[in-house]
N, C-alpha and C positions, 0 to 999 in steps of 0.2 A: 640829879640828873648828870653830874660830872662837871666838865669844862666848859668853858665857852671860848672859842676862837674866832676873829674878826679877819676879813679879808678884803681885798679890792682886786680891781683887774689894773692893767698897766696903766690905762688913760685917767683912772678915778672915776669913770663914769658909773660903774656897778661896785656899792659897797653892801657886805653881808655879814653876819654872825652865824657861826656853827654853835648850836647849845648841844652837849652831850660828848660822850668819850667814843674814841675810835677803838673798833676791836682788830682792825687788820690794816697794814700798810704794805701794798704791793709793789713793787718794781717790775713792770710790765714790758718784756721785749719783743712783742709781738710786732709783725709789721704795720699793723692799724695803728699800735699806740707809738710806734716810732714815726709814723708819717704824720699822726695828729700832734705830736710834741716836737717834732723836726729834730729830734736827739736820740740817743741810744735806749731809751727806755721813758714810759710813762711812771709817774710816781703819784699813786691814788691811795687815799685812806679811805676805809669803809666803816660805816656803823649802821647797825639796824636799829638805833635808837635816837640818834642827833635828829636836830631840826635845824632846817636854813630858814634864816629870818632875812629878808632883803630889806636893807637900810636904804638903799637908792639905786635905782637904775635897772630895777627887774626888766622894765618894758626893753631896756637894751640887750638883753640875753638872748640868745639864739642857740639851738641844738643841732646836729646832725646825725642822723643815723644811718650807718652802712646798710643799703638795701640787701634784705633777706638774712641780715646777722643781728646779733644782739648788741654789737658795736655802738656806742653813742658818746659823743662827745658835746658838752656845753660850753658856749664861750660869748665874749663881749663883741656885739655888732661892731664897735669902733675900732677895737685896738686887735681884737682877735684872742684875747687872754683867755686861757683856760677858766671855766669856772663850775662850782659843784652843780650837782643834780641830784634828784631823787628818781630812784627806778624802782620797779615792782610796785607801783601805787603808793609809793612813799614808805615802802617797809627797808628800804636800804637807801641811805645817802651815801654818794661818792664824791670825794673832795680831793682835787687835785693840789698835792702839799705845797706846790709852787705859788699858790694863789693867796696862801694865808700869810698874814702880816705877824701873826703871833707865833711865839716859838712852839713846836712839835717835840715833846720829850719823847715819844714814841721811836722806836727804831723800826726799820724796814723788818716786816715778818718773813719776806722772802723775796728773792728774784723768779720771776715766773715766765713761762712761754720760752725758756733760754734755748729750746731747739730752734727757733726761728730769729734768734739775735742776729745783729749785724755782724759780719765778718772782721769789721775793725773794733768791736768791742771787747775783744779778748785783750788782756794785759792791761786795762786803763789805770790799775794801781801803779804801773811802772812809769807813768807818763809824768814830767814834771809838773808840780804843782806852783803857781806863782798867786802871789796875794792881791795882785792888780792886773790891769792890762799889760800885754809884752812891751818891752821899751824898743 
């Protein structure tokens, strides 16, 4: 079945494992993903064979679907952290990469929805990089 990844939300109320390999890793720049992540893009891993096992806090999970759209995000009711979800009757597992506590060796497959990216998203590779908080 592949690898097993573990993850938690920011407050620790929700803990889970993902069993199985990821097939795709997209960085989505659409306006809905930017609003949901509060950043330049959402970073989601996709698998048609993985399974989610909730170790604790499943009752603390919630999801929101944009009315009339396919866009949905799952999150912790306490801290708002993004959490994994199953789509299409369990045929697809979508995992926000940032909620995993284990390393992901897969590199992103593609940046998607670049036509709707934020105007400040260009040239980010030229922005200074710091190992910690600014002084």
